[in-house]
N, C-alpha and C positions, 0 to 999 in steps of 0.2 A: 298255235301248237308249238311245243318246244321239246327238244330232245334232251337226254341226259348229257351233261357236260363232263369233261374229263376231271377226275379227282385224283389227288395225290394218293389216296388210299388204294385206288385201283392199280396205280403204278407200283406201289409198295407190295401189293399182293400178287402182282403179275397176272391180273385178271383182265381179259378183254371182254368188256360187257356190251351187250346189244343196247341199242338206243331206242326204247319205245317212246312214242309220242302221245301226249295227252292234250286233247282239245278242251276248250273251255267248258263245253257241255258235260264232258266226262268228269272233269275236275269238280264241277258244280254238283253233279249227281253223287259222287263219292263223298264229298264234304257235307252235302245235305243229309246223307244217311248217318253221318257220324256226329254232326254238330247241329242238325236241324231241329225244328220246333216240336216234332211229334212227341218226343220223349219228355218234353218240358211241361206240357199242358196240365196233366194230372198232379204232379208234384207242386206246381205253382199254385193251382187252385186250392189244394189242401193246406199249403203254407199260409196263404193269404185269405182264407175263407172269412175270417172275422174282421178283416181290414177294410177300410173304405177305399174308394177308387183312387183318390189322390195318393194314398200310401202305397197302393199296388203299383201305381205308375212310377213312384220314386224307387220302389223295390226293383221293378223290372229294369229301369234305367241304370241303376247302380250295378245290377247283375251284368248287364251288357257291357258297361264300361270296364268292370273288373275282368270280364271274359276277353274283351279286346286287348286289354293290357297283358293278361296272362298269355295269350297267344303270341303277342309281339315279343314278350320276354322269352317265351319258349323257342321261337324261331331264332332269335339272336343267340341264345345259349346253345340251342341244339346244333346249329351250324358250326359254332365254335368247338363244341364237344366232338362232333364228327371228325373234325380235323385233328384235334388234340389226341383223341384215343384211336384214330385211324379206323373209325367205324364206317363201313361202306354204306351207301344208300340202300342197296338191296337188303342188307341185314336189318337196318332200321325199319324198312318197309315190312319185312317178314315179322319183326317183333310186333308192329302195329296190327298186322293181319292175324297173328296168333291171339293177341288180346281181344280183337274184335270178334273173332270166331268163338272164343270161349265165353265171352260175355253174352253174345247173341244166342249161342246154343243154350246156355243156362236159362236165359229169359224165355225162349221158346219152349223148352222142356217144362218149365214151371207153369207156363200158360196152358200147355196141353194136359198137364196132370190135374188141372183144376184147383191147384193149391194156392192160387193167387188170392191174397186177402185184400179186402178193401181198406185203403188207408184211413186211419182214424184221424179225427180232427185233433190238432195239437191242443193240449190243455193250457199251455202258456202262449200268449200272443207272440206273433212273429215280430222280429226286430229287423232294422235295416242291416245289422251285421250279418244276417242270414243271406244277404245278397252275395256275399263273398263265398261262404260255405254254409249249406250245401248247394246253393242255387247256381252260382257261377262255376264252381268246381266241387263235385264232379258231374253235376247234372247237365249243364250246358257244355262246358269244356271237358270232354271225356278224354281219358288217357290215349285211346286209339285215335281220337280226333286230333290231339296234339301231335302224335306221330305222323299222321297224314299231312298236316299243315307243314311240318318240318320237312318232310320228303318233297312236297311240291315246291316249297320255297327253295330248297337246295337244288332241285332239278332246274329251276329257273336260272340259277347261276347269276351271271352278271348281265343278263338280258333284261333291260328295264321294262320292256313291254310285257314280258312273261311275268316279272315280279308284280307289275301293276295288275295283270289279269288275276293272279292268285289273291292279291290283297283285295281287289274289288269283289271277287267271289266270296271270300270270307266275310267282308263287310256286308254284302247283300244277305248272306245267311244269318248273320247276327241281327240285321234289321228285321228279317222275317221272324226271328226268335222274339224280338222285342214286341212286334205287332201281335204275335200269337199270345204272348203273356198278357197284353192289355185286353185282349178279347177272349181270354181262355175260357171263362165261364160260358159265354155265348157259344163258342165253338163246341164245347163239350155238351151243351144243352141241345144243340141242333144236330150234331153229327156224332154223338157219343158212341152209338152202336157201330156205325160205319167206321169210326176211328179205331175201335177195338179190333175189327177185322183187318183194317189197314195196318195196325200195329203188328199183328201176326205175320202179315205179308212182308212188312218191313223187317221183322226179325229173321225170317227165312232168307230174305235178300241179303241181309248183313252177314249171315252165315256163309252164303255162297260167295259174297264179296271177300270175306276173310280168307276163304280157301283160294280164291282167285289171286289175291295179293300174295299169299304164300307160294302158290305155283309160279307166278311171274318172278318172284324173288329168287326162287330156286333156278329158274331158267337163266336169270341174269348173272348168277354166280357160276353157272355151268354145271350145277348138280343134276338138273333135269334137262333132257334134250327133246327135240321135236316139238317145242312149244311155239305157239304163234303169239308173240307178245307185241 
């Protein structure tokens, strides 16, 4: 578990921020909701339906490598931009929470209205370039997932153990994404209906998580009071 470290932005703004702690389990749960494999299965199957297993493996591997590189670059640039533009961590967290809330709300409302259309097979064969977009970004590496990784990496500060914990969790989730893509057809074949129900539960959980992140951010900057963070 690691607390928020002192930032120059906080001193400049004159804000005394509380120091919430995040255990590895909570970090894993949050990042799993944002970067995990549930949202990847259907798009990957529809993209690679006409491809053989060797091509699907190469596509999945490249997508994960691109995702890992994108998250690494995002963390390095994100921490630098936080310092350069004096953006506090709570503001960044709130931004990610708002984006997560809006995206999850739109998805759940679309599911409840029954207007979700079945994805059609692509008329043109998928190419390896699709591993970068749309597979790596924005399907695997979501905007709110990027914000969450930057926040946790920034909270780790100079604590190497905390940095290793965040990196290991992100690596584990990307590994799960890779395995899920390799067995995507089998997973959907055996648990397709249950997965649809779980997707709805996941969407509602993401909405609640987005609101919780917004509330905690407001508490951290002192706008809201009486919060247990």
